[in-house]
ChimeraX commands (.cxc) that place a marker at each C-alpha (Angstrom):
marker #1 position -74.31,-39.21,106.03 radius 0.5
marker #1 position -71.64,-41.48,104.61 radius 0.5
marker #1 position -70.90,-42.39,101.00 radius 0.5
marker #1 position -70.85,-46.04,102.05 radius 0.5
marker #1 position -72.40,-47.90,104.98 radius 0.5
marker #1 position -70.71,-50.96,106.41 radius 0.5
marker #1 position -72.83,-54.00,105.55 radius 0.5
marker #1 position -71.21,-56.20,108.21 radius 0.5
marker #1 position -70.15,-58.74,105.61 radius 0.5
marker #1 position -66.54,-58.36,106.75 radius 0.5
marker #1 position -65.22,-59.35,110.15 radius 0.5
marker #1 position -62.75,-56.46,110.19 radius 0.5
marker #1 position -62.37,-53.06,108.52 radius 0.5
marker #1 position -59.13,-51.16,108.04 radius 0.5
marker #1 position -60.64,-47.66,108.34 radius 0.5
marker #1 position -63.74,-45.63,109.09 radius 0.5
marker #1 position -64.35,-41.98,108.19 radius 0.5
marker #1 position -66.68,-39.90,110.39 radius 0.5
marker #1 position -67.31,-36.19,110.89 radius 0.5
marker #1 position -65.06,-36.32,113.97 radius 0.5
marker #1 position -62.08,-37.85,112.19 radius 0.5
marker #1 position -60.59,-40.77,110.33 radius 0.5
marker #1 position -59.92,-43.88,112.38 radius 0.5
marker #1 position -57.73,-46.50,110.78 radius 0.5
marker #1 position -55.71,-49.58,111.51 radius 0.5
marker #1 position -52.09,-49.65,110.39 radius 0.5
marker #1 position -48.86,-51.22,111.55 radius 0.5
marker #1 position -47.32,-49.49,114.54 radius 0.5
marker #1 position -44.15,-50.11,116.53 radius 0.5
marker #1 position -45.22,-51.36,120.00 radius 0.5
marker #1 position -42.04,-49.98,121.57 radius 0.5
marker #1 position -42.72,-46.46,120.29 radius 0.5
marker #1 position -46.30,-46.56,121.57 radius 0.5
marker #1 position -45.08,-47.84,124.95 radius 0.5
marker #1 position -42.45,-45.08,125.02 radius 0.5
marker #1 position -45.12,-42.41,124.59 radius 0.5
marker #1 position -47.09,-43.98,127.43 radius 0.5
marker #1 position -43.96,-43.73,129.56 radius 0.5
marker #1 position -43.45,-40.10,128.54 radius 0.5
marker #1 position -47.02,-39.27,129.54 radius 0.5
marker #1 position -49.69,-41.86,130.41 radius 0.5
marker #1 position -52.53,-41.73,127.91 radius 0.5
marker #1 position -50.52,-40.57,124.92 radius 0.5
marker #1 position -49.82,-44.11,123.74 radius 0.5
marker #1 position -53.53,-44.90,123.75 radius 0.5
marker #1 position -54.41,-41.66,121.93 radius 0.5
marker #1 position -51.97,-42.64,119.19 radius 0.5
marker #1 position -53.98,-45.87,118.85 radius 0.5
marker #1 position -57.26,-43.86,118.71 radius 0.5
marker #1 position -58.26,-45.44,122.04 radius 0.5
marker #1 position -59.67,-42.12,123.18 radius 0.5
marker #1 position -61.62,-42.94,126.34 radius 0.5
marker #1 position -58.78,-44.96,127.84 radius 0.5
marker #1 position -56.27,-42.30,126.81 radius 0.5
marker #1 position -58.31,-39.47,128.33 radius 0.5
marker #1 position -58.71,-41.31,131.64 radius 0.5
marker #1 position -54.99,-42.07,131.93 radius 0.5
marker #1 position -54.00,-38.52,130.93 radius 0.5
marker #1 position -56.27,-36.87,133.51 radius 0.5
marker #1 position -55.11,-39.36,136.13 radius 0.5
marker #1 position -51.49,-38.42,135.39 radius 0.5
marker #1 position -52.16,-34.70,135.79 radius 0.5
marker #1 position -54.12,-35.04,139.05 radius 0.5
marker #1 position -51.78,-37.49,140.77 radius 0.5
marker #1 position -48.60,-35.84,139.45 radius 0.5
marker #1 position -49.62,-32.49,140.88 radius 0.5
marker #1 position -50.65,-33.90,144.25 radius 0.5
marker #1 position -47.55,-36.09,144.54 radius 0.5
marker #1 position -45.28,-33.20,143.45 radius 0.5
marker #1 position -43.57,-35.45,140.89 radius 0.5
marker #1 position -42.62,-32.64,138.48 radius 0.5
marker #1 position -41.39,-30.42,141.29 radius 0.5
marker #1 position -39.28,-33.27,142.60 radius 0.5
marker #1 position -37.78,-33.68,139.13 radius 0.5
marker #1 position -36.84,-30.00,139.07 radius 0.5
marker #1 position -34.98,-30.32,142.37 radius 0.5
marker #1 position -33.27,-33.46,141.07 radius 0.5
marker #1 position -32.06,-31.58,137.97 radius 0.5
marker #1 position -30.62,-28.93,140.30 radius 0.5
marker #1 position -28.78,-31.52,142.39 radius 0.5
marker #1 position -31.04,-31.02,145.43 radius 0.5
marker #1 position -31.63,-34.74,146.00 radius 0.5
marker #1 position -32.71,-34.43,149.64 radius 0.5
marker #1 position -35.23,-31.72,148.78 radius 0.5
marker #1 position -36.51,-33.85,145.88 radius 0.5
marker #1 position -37.19,-36.75,148.26 radius 0.5
marker #1 position -38.74,-34.61,150.98 radius 0.5
marker #1 position -41.21,-32.87,148.69 radius 0.5
marker #1 position -42.72,-36.11,147.32 radius 0.5
marker #1 position -46.09,-37.05,148.83 radius 0.5
marker #1 position -46.02,-40.83,149.20 radius 0.5
marker #1 position -49.78,-41.00,149.77 radius 0.5
marker #1 position -50.24,-40.07,146.12 radius 0.5
marker #1 position -47.00,-41.50,144.78 radius 0.5
marker #1 position -47.86,-45.09,145.70 radius 0.5
marker #1 position -51.12,-44.75,143.77 radius 0.5
marker #1 position -49.26,-43.21,140.84 radius 0.5
marker #1 position -46.79,-46.02,140.14 radius 0.5
marker #1 position -49.20,-48.95,139.41 radius 0.5
marker #1 position -51.33,-46.93,136.97 radius 0.5
marker #1 position -48.20,-45.55,135.29 radius 0.5
marker #1 position -46.89,-49.08,134.69 radius 0.5
marker #1 position -50.31,-50.26,133.54 radius 0.5
marker #1 position -50.43,-47.52,130.89 radius 0.5
marker #1 position -47.12,-48.66,129.43 radius 0.5
marker #1 position -48.00,-52.36,129.50 radius 0.5
marker #1 position -51.53,-51.92,128.15 radius 0.5
marker #1 position -50.48,-49.68,125.25 radius 0.5
marker #1 position -47.79,-52.20,124.23 radius 0.5
marker #1 position -50.22,-55.14,124.47 radius 0.5
marker #1 position -52.94,-53.27,122.55 radius 0.5
marker #1 position -50.52,-52.29,119.77 radius 0.5
marker #1 position -49.48,-55.91,119.27 radius 0.5
marker #1 position -53.13,-57.00,119.09 radius 0.5
marker #1 position -54.12,-54.20,116.71 radius 0.5
marker #1 position -51.22,-55.04,114.39 radius 0.5
marker #1 position -52.57,-58.60,114.14 radius 0.5
marker #1 position -56.09,-57.32,113.45 radius 0.5
marker #1 position -54.73,-55.02,110.74 radius 0.5
marker #1 position -52.98,-57.87,108.95 radius 0.5
marker #1 position -56.20,-59.89,108.97 radius 0.5
marker #1 position -58.26,-56.91,107.77 radius 0.5
marker #1 position -55.77,-56.31,104.96 radius 0.5
marker #1 position -56.33,-59.85,103.70 radius 0.5
marker #1 position -60.09,-59.29,103.58 radius 0.5
marker #1 position -59.63,-56.03,101.60 radius 0.5
marker #1 position -63.16,-54.97,102.44 radius 0.5
marker #1 position -64.52,-51.64,101.29 radius 0.5
marker #1 position -64.85,-48.77,103.81 radius 0.5
marker #1 position -66.45,-45.32,103.61 radius 0.5
marker #1 position -64.27,-42.40,102.52 radius 0.5
marker #1 position -66.66,-39.46,103.04 radius 0.5
marker #1 position -68.61,-38.26,106.07 radius 0.5
marker #1 position -71.15,-35.43,105.98 radius 0.5
marker #1 position -72.94,-34.13,109.09 radius 0.5
marker #1 position -74.77,-31.05,110.33 radius 0.5
marker #1 position -71.62,-29.64,111.96 radius 0.5
marker #1 position -68.70,-31.08,110.00 radius 0.5
marker #1 position -67.52,-32.63,106.73 radius 0.5
marker #1 position -64.67,-35.10,106.56 radius 0.5
marker #1 position -63.20,-36.94,103.60 radius 0.5
marker #1 position -60.05,-38.74,102.59 radius 0.5
marker #1 position -57.50,-36.58,100.83 radius 0.5
marker #1 position -53.74,-35.95,100.80 radius 0.5
marker #1 position -52.19,-33.36,103.06 radius 0.5
marker #1 position -48.66,-32.16,103.78 radius 0.5
marker #1 position -47.00,-33.78,106.84 radius 0.5
marker #1 position -44.62,-30.81,107.14 radius 0.5
marker #1 position -47.55,-28.42,107.53 radius 0.5
marker #1 position -48.98,-30.61,110.29 radius 0.5
marker #1 position -45.56,-30.46,111.97 radius 0.5
marker #1 position -45.32,-26.66,111.68 radius 0.5
marker #1 position -48.82,-25.94,112.97 radius 0.5
marker #1 position -48.21,-28.21,115.96 radius 0.5
marker #1 position -45.09,-26.17,116.76 radius 0.5
marker #1 position -47.16,-22.98,117.04 radius 0.5
marker #1 position -49.93,-24.43,119.22 radius 0.5
marker #1 position -50.32,-28.13,120.10 radius 0.5
marker #1 position -53.57,-29.37,118.57 radius 0.5
marker #1 position -53.53,-27.23,115.42 radius 0.5
marker #1 position -51.79,-30.03,113.52 radius 0.5
marker #1 position -54.62,-32.37,114.53 radius 0.5
marker #1 position -57.20,-29.83,113.34 radius 0.5
marker #1 position -55.35,-29.65,110.02 radius 0.5
marker #1 position -55.82,-33.38,109.45 radius 0.5
marker #1 position -59.29,-33.48,111.03 radius 0.5
marker #1 position -58.55,-35.37,114.24 radius 0.5
marker #1 position -61.20,-33.38,116.08 radius 0.5
marker #1 position -61.31,-35.30,119.37 radius 0.5
marker #1 position -57.55,-35.28,119.85 radius 0.5
marker #1 position -57.31,-31.64,118.72 radius 0.5
marker #1 position -59.97,-30.47,121.20 radius 0.5
marker #1 position -58.38,-32.41,124.04 radius 0.5
marker #1 position -54.82,-31.24,123.34 radius 0.5
marker #1 position -55.76,-27.58,122.83 radius 0.5
marker #1 position -57.83,-27.56,126.02 radius 0.5
marker #1 position -54.95,-28.88,128.09 radius 0.5
marker #1 position -52.50,-26.53,126.37 radius 0.5
marker #1 position -54.63,-23.61,127.60 radius 0.5
marker #1 position -54.80,-25.09,131.13 radius 0.5
marker #1 position -51.05,-25.71,131.30 radius 0.5
marker #1 position -50.29,-22.24,129.88 radius 0.5
marker #1 position -52.52,-20.53,132.44 radius 0.5
marker #1 position -51.25,-22.31,135.55 radius 0.5
marker #1 position -47.59,-22.34,134.50 radius 0.5
marker #1 position -47.66,-18.62,133.58 radius 0.5
marker #1 position -45.66,-19.55,130.47 radius 0.5
marker #1 position -47.22,-16.93,128.18 radius 0.5
marker #1 position -46.71,-14.30,130.86 radius 0.5
marker #1 position -43.05,-15.31,131.06 radius 0.5
marker #1 position -42.71,-15.07,127.28 radius 0.5
marker #1 position -44.13,-11.53,127.36 radius 0.5
marker #1 position -41.67,-10.52,130.08 radius 0.5
marker #1 position -38.83,-12.12,128.13 radius 0.5
marker #1 position -39.64,-10.00,125.08 radius 0.5
marker #1 position -39.56,-6.92,127.32 radius 0.5
marker #1 position -36.08,-7.89,128.52 radius 0.5
marker #1 position -37.21,-8.78,132.06 radius 0.5
marker #1 position -35.29,-12.05,132.26 radius 0.5
marker #1 position -35.28,-12.33,136.05 radius 0.5
marker #1 position -39.01,-11.67,136.35 radius 0.5
marker #1 position -39.75,-14.09,133.50 radius 0.5
marker #1 position -37.91,-16.83,135.38 radius 0.5
marker #1 position -39.51,-16.03,138.72 radius 0.5
marker #1 position -43.09,-16.01,137.45 radius 0.5
marker #1 position -42.89,-19.54,136.00 radius 0.5
marker #1 position -44.46,-22.46,137.88 radius 0.5
marker #1 position -42.22,-25.49,137.20 radius 0.5
marker #1 position -44.81,-27.98,138.47 radius 0.5
marker #1 position -47.04,-27.08,135.51 radius 0.5
marker #1 position -44.29,-26.08,133.08 radius 0.5
marker #1 position -42.82,-29.60,132.89 radius 0.5
marker #1 position -46.02,-30.87,131.26 radius 0.5
marker #1 position -45.19,-28.92,128.09 radius 0.5
marker #1 position -42.35,-31.01,126.57 radius 0.5
marker #1 position -44.50,-34.15,126.47 radius 0.5
marker #1 position -47.55,-32.26,125.19 radius 0.5
marker #1 position -45.61,-30.58,122.37 radius 0.5
marker #1 position -43.76,-33.75,121.43 radius 0.5
marker #1 position -46.95,-35.79,121.29 radius 0.5
marker #1 position -48.83,-33.17,119.25 radius 0.5
marker #1 position -46.03,-32.99,116.67 radius 0.5
marker #1 position -45.51,-36.74,116.42 radius 0.5
marker #1 position -49.22,-37.58,116.31 radius 0.5
marker #1 position -50.09,-35.02,113.64 radius 0.5
marker #1 position -47.10,-35.87,111.43 radius 0.5
marker #1 position -47.52,-39.64,111.72 radius 0.5
marker #1 position -51.26,-39.59,111.08 radius 0.5
marker #1 position -50.85,-37.28,108.09 radius 0.5
marker #1 position -48.48,-39.79,106.51 radius 0.5
marker #1 position -50.82,-42.72,107.27 radius 0.5
marker #1 position -53.90,-40.84,106.02 radius 0.5
marker #1 position -52.08,-40.14,102.76 radius 0.5
marker #1 position -51.32,-43.85,102.39 radius 0.5
marker #1 position -54.97,-44.69,103.10 radius 0.5
marker #1 position -56.15,-42.17,100.50 radius 0.5
marker #1 position -53.84,-43.58,97.83 radius 0.5
marker #1 position -54.93,-47.13,98.61 radius 0.5
marker #1 position -58.65,-46.28,98.48 radius 0.5
marker #1 position -58.22,-44.25,95.28 radius 0.5
marker #1 position -56.22,-47.02,93.61 radius 0.5
marker #1 position -58.87,-49.61,94.46 radius 0.5
marker #1 position -61.71,-47.36,93.23 radius 0.5
marker #1 position -60.00,-46.66,89.90 radius 0.5
marker #1 position -59.18,-50.32,89.41 radius 0.5
marker #1 position -62.75,-51.49,90.07 radius 0.5
marker #1 position -64.47,-48.80,87.99 radius 0.5
marker #1 position -62.12,-47.90,85.14 radius 0.5
marker #1 position -59.68,-50.73,84.58 radius 0.5
marker #1 position -60.72,-53.16,81.84 radius 0.5
marker #1 position -61.26,-56.73,82.99 radius 0.5
marker #1 position -58.97,-57.89,80.17 radius 0.5
marker #1 position -56.10,-55.67,81.32 radius 0.5
marker #1 position -52.97,-57.63,82.23 radius 0.5
marker #1 position -49.48,-56.63,83.18 radius 0.5
marker #1 position -46.87,-58.69,81.33 radius 0.5
marker #1 position -43.66,-59.07,83.21 radius 0.5
marker #1 position -40.79,-58.91,80.75 radius 0.5
marker #1 position -37.84,-61.19,81.13 radius 0.5
marker #1 position -34.75,-59.67,82.59 radius 0.5
marker #1 position -32.18,-58.92,79.92 radius 0.5
marker #1 position -28.76,-60.42,80.32 radius 0.5
marker link #1:1,2 radius 0.2
marker link #1:2,3 radius 0.2
marker link #1:3,4 radius 0.2
marker link #1:4,5 radius 0.2
marker link #1:5,6 radius 0.2
marker link #1:6,7 radius 0.2
marker link #1:7,8 radius 0.2
marker link #1:8,9 radius 0.2
marker link #1:9,10 radius 0.2
marker link #1:10,11 radius 0.2
marker link #1:11,12 radius 0.2
marker link #1:12,13 radius 0.2
marker link #1:13,14 radius 0.2
marker link #1:14,15 radius 0.2
marker link #1:15,16 radius 0.2
marker link #1:16,17 radius 0.2
marker link #1:17,18 radius 0.2
marker link #1:18,19 radius 0.2
marker link #1:19,20 radius 0.2
marker link #1:20,21 radius 0.2
marker link #1:21,22 radius 0.2
marker link #1:22,23 radius 0.2
marker link #1:23,24 radius 0.2
marker link #1:24,25 radius 0.2
marker link #1:25,26 radius 0.2
marker link #1:26,27 radius 0.2
marker link #1:27,28 radius 0.2
marker link #1:28,29 radius 0.2
marker link #1:29,30 radius 0.2
marker link #1:30,31 radius 0.2
marker link #1:31,32 radius 0.2
marker link #1:32,33 radius 0.2
marker link #1:33,34 radius 0.2
marker link #1:34,35 radius 0.2
marker link #1:35,36 radius 0.2
marker link #1:36,37 radius 0.2
marker link #1:37,38 radius 0.2
marker link #1:38,39 radius 0.2
marker link #1:39,40 radius 0.2
marker link #1:40,41 radius 0.2
marker link #1:41,42 radius 0.2
marker link #1:42,43 radius 0.2
marker link #1:43,44 radius 0.2
marker link #1:44,45 radius 0.2
marker link #1:45,46 radius 0.2
marker link #1:46,47 radius 0.2
marker link #1:47,48 radius 0.2
marker link #1:48,49 radius 0.2
marker link #1:49,50 radius 0.2
marker link #1:50,51 radius 0.2
marker link #1:51,52 radius 0.2
marker link #1:52,53 radius 0.2
marker link #1:53,54 radius 0.2
marker link #1:54,55 radius 0.2
marker link #1:55,56 radius 0.2
marker link #1:56,57 radius 0.2
marker link #1:57,58 radius 0.2
marker link #1:58,59 radius 0.2
marker link #1:59,60 radius 0.2
marker link #1:60,61 radius 0.2
marker link #1:61,62 radius 0.2
marker link #1:62,63 radius 0.2
marker link #1:63,64 radius 0.2
marker link #1:64,65 radius 0.2
marker link #1:65,66 radius 0.2
marker link #1:66,67 radius 0.2
marker link #1:67,68 radius 0.2
marker link #1:68,69 radius 0.2
marker link #1:69,70 radius 0.2
marker link #1:70,71 radius 0.2
marker link #1:71,72 radius 0.2
marker link #1:72,73 radius 0.2
marker link #1:73,74 radius 0.2
marker link #1:74,75 radius 0.2
marker link #1:75,76 radius 0.2
marker link #1:76,77 radius 0.2
marker link #1:77,78 radius 0.2
marker link #1:78,79 radius 0.2
marker link #1:79,80 radius 0.2
marker link #1:80,81 radius 0.2
marker link #1:81,82 radius 0.2
marker link #1:82,83 radius 0.2
marker link #1:83,84 radius 0.2
marker link #1:84,85 radius 0.2
marker link #1:85,86 radius 0.2
marker link #1:86,87 radius 0.2
marker link #1:87,88 radius 0.2
marker link #1:88,89 radius 0.2
marker link #1:89,90 radius 0.2
marker link #1:90,91 radius 0.2
marker link #1:91,92 radius 0.2
marker link #1:92,93 radius 0.2
marker link #1:93,94 radius 0.2
marker link #1:94,95 radius 0.2
marker link #1:95,96 radius 0.2
marker link #1:96,97 radius 0.2
marker link #1:97,98 radius 0.2
marker link #1:98,99 radius 0.2
marker link #1:99,100 radius 0.2
marker link #1:100,101 radius 0.2
marker link #1:101,102 radius 0.2
marker link #1:102,103 radius 0.2
marker link #1:103,104 radius 0.2
marker link #1:104,105 radius 0.2
marker link #1:105,106 radius 0.2
marker link #1:106,107 radius 0.2
marker link #1:107,108 radius 0.2
marker link #1:108,109 radius 0.2
marker link #1:109,110 radius 0.2
marker link #1:110,111 radius 0.2
marker link #1:111,112 radius 0.2
marker link #1:112,113 radius 0.2
marker link #1:113,114 radius 0.2
marker link #1:114,115 radius 0.2
marker link #1:115,116 radius 0.2
marker link #1:116,117 radius 0.2
marker link #1:117,118 radius 0.2
marker link #1:118,119 radius 0.2
marker link #1:119,120 radius 0.2
marker link #1:120,121 radius 0.2
marker link #1:121,122 radius 0.2
marker link #1:122,123 radius 0.2
marker link #1:123,124 radius 0.2
marker link #1:124,125 radius 0.2
marker link #1:125,126 radius 0.2
marker link #1:126,127 radius 0.2
marker link #1:127,128 radius 0.2
marker link #1:128,129 radius 0.2
marker link #1:129,130 radius 0.2
marker link #1:130,131 radius 0.2
marker link #1:131,132 radius 0.2
marker link #1:132,133 radius 0.2
marker link #1:133,134 radius 0.2
marker link #1:134,135 radius 0.2
marker link #1:135,136 radius 0.2
marker link #1:136,137 radius 0.2
marker link #1:137,138 radius 0.2
marker link #1:138,139 radius 0.2
marker link #1:139,140 radius 0.2
marker link #1:140,141 radius 0.2
marker link #1:141,142 radius 0.2
marker link #1:142,143 radius 0.2
marker link #1:143,144 radius 0.2
marker link #1:144,145 radius 0.2
marker link #1:145,146 radius 0.2
marker link #1:146,147 radius 0.2
marker link #1:147,148 radius 0.2
marker link #1:148,149 radius 0.2
marker link #1:149,150 radius 0.2
marker link #1:150,151 radius 0.2
marker link #1:151,152 radius 0.2
marker link #1:152,153 radius 0.2
marker link #1:153,154 radius 0.2
marker link #1:154,155 radius 0.2
marker link #1:155,156 radius 0.2
marker link #1:156,157 radius 0.2
marker link #1:157,158 radius 0.2
marker link #1:158,159 radius 0.2
marker link #1:159,160 radius 0.2
marker link #1:160,161 radius 0.2
marker link #1:161,162 radius 0.2
marker link #1:162,163 radius 0.2
marker link #1:163,164 radius 0.2
marker link #1:164,165 radius 0.2
marker link #1:165,166 radius 0.2
marker link #1:166,167 radius 0.2
marker link #1:167,168 radius 0.2
marker link #1:168,169 radius 0.2
marker link #1:169,170 radius 0.2
marker link #1:170,171 radius 0.2
marker link #1:171,172 radius 0.2
marker link #1:172,173 radius 0.2
marker link #1:173,174 radius 0.2
marker link #1:174,175 radius 0.2
marker link #1:175,176 radius 0.2
marker link #1:176,177 radius 0.2
marker link #1:177,178 radius 0.2
marker link #1:178,179 radius 0.2
marker link #1:179,180 radius 0.2
marker link #1:180,181 radius 0.2
marker link #1:181,182 radius 0.2
marker link #1:182,183 radius 0.2
marker link #1:183,184 radius 0.2
marker link #1:184,185 radius 0.2
marker link #1:185,186 radius 0.2
marker link #1:186,187 radius 0.2
marker link #1:187,188 radius 0.2
marker link #1:188,189 radius 0.2
marker link #1:189,190 radius 0.2
marker link #1:190,191 radius 0.2
marker link #1:191,192 radius 0.2
marker link #1:192,193 radius 0.2
marker link #1:193,194 radius 0.2
marker link #1:194,195 radius 0.2
marker link #1:195,196 radius 0.2
marker link #1:196,197 radius 0.2
marker link #1:197,198 radius 0.2
marker link #1:198,199 radius 0.2
marker link #1:199,200 radius 0.2
marker link #1:200,201 radius 0.2
marker link #1:201,202 radius 0.2
marker link #1:202,203 radius 0.2
marker link #1:203,204 radius 0.2
marker link #1:204,205 radius 0.2
marker link #1:205,206 radius 0.2
marker link #1:206,207 radius 0.2
marker link #1:207,208 radius 0.2
marker link #1:208,209 radius 0.2
marker link #1:209,210 radius 0.2
marker link #1:210,211 radius 0.2
marker link #1:211,212 radius 0.2
marker link #1:212,213 radius 0.2
marker link #1:213,214 radius 0.2
marker link #1:214,215 radius 0.2
marker link #1:215,216 radius 0.2
marker link #1:216,217 radius 0.2
marker link #1:217,218 radius 0.2
marker link #1:218,219 radius 0.2
marker link #1:219,220 radius 0.2
marker link #1:220,221 radius 0.2
marker link #1:221,222 radius 0.2
marker link #1:222,223 radius 0.2
marker link #1:223,224 radius 0.2
marker link #1:224,225 radius 0.2
marker link #1:225,226 radius 0.2
marker link #1:226,227 radius 0.2
marker link #1:227,228 radius 0.2
marker link #1:228,229 radius 0.2
marker link #1:229,230 radius 0.2
marker link #1:230,231 radius 0.2
marker link #1:231,232 radius 0.2
marker link #1:232,233 radius 0.2
marker link #1:233,234 radius 0.2
marker link #1:234,235 radius 0.2
marker link #1:235,236 radius 0.2
marker link #1:236,237 radius 0.2
marker link #1:237,238 radius 0.2
marker link #1:238,239 radius 0.2
marker link #1:239,240 radius 0.2
marker link #1:240,241 radius 0.2
marker link #1:241,242 radius 0.2
marker link #1:242,243 radius 0.2
marker link #1:243,244 radius 0.2
marker link #1:244,245 radius 0.2
marker link #1:245,246 radius 0.2
marker link #1:246,247 radius 0.2
marker link #1:247,248 radius 0.2
marker link #1:248,249 radius 0.2
marker link #1:249,250 radius 0.2
marker link #1:250,251 radius 0.2
marker link #1:251,252 radius 0.2
marker link #1:252,253 radius 0.2
marker link #1:253,254 radius 0.2
marker link #1:254,255 radius 0.2
marker link #1:255,256 radius 0.2
marker link #1:256,257 radius 0.2
marker link #1:257,258 radius 0.2
marker link #1:258,259 radius 0.2
marker link #1:259,260 radius 0.2
marker link #1:260,261 radius 0.2
marker link #1:261,262 radius 0.2
view
């Protein structure tokens, strides 16, 4: 149940609030989105709320990366073992990896440019959108939240920042993969050993092939939650300002611009 139902009188809408989250159009830097796609295919599309495409590219990255030993090759490269890094790569998977990787970067850049144009057109229409969603399982509504809190919760566990701002689909996806990466990389086991002072065992138990997924996952979770908190706050202020103007501002109200004093 929404507090307003789109009547299809506008060609474009700037936002839509559902029980699963708030989807909105706003200006984005195409280079930043493309960079996130380069860091981890799928992340650029998730930032654009292109969930299905983002999920497909993310899962593709994990499957092909593991089979091609890309992360393990990177570890050997960092250690200066260049020959070992080349030998461990599986070219059967690697040659399938490269085209999709490049496509993710190109498509996220192209989509960002197009969505920026759509946003500018939607802004000119200034059409009303719903700000409240009520369902059997969830309630979602526009309000202001603290970007710093989204940042902090994402530091503890990737996905909690998204839960804080009600990005349910992204939160579920990120938390699920955080659990998968933690289990197969033995990262939590290594942390426990580190607290016990077993530094050598903590290092030995880690699986670098899975561990290298964490920097991108953490970075994305922090950036996505912080950025969307800021944009949701802007959307709330805009919707509130328009509502107050339409319902409480007198039609005779005018703002007189005073002349600048010499």
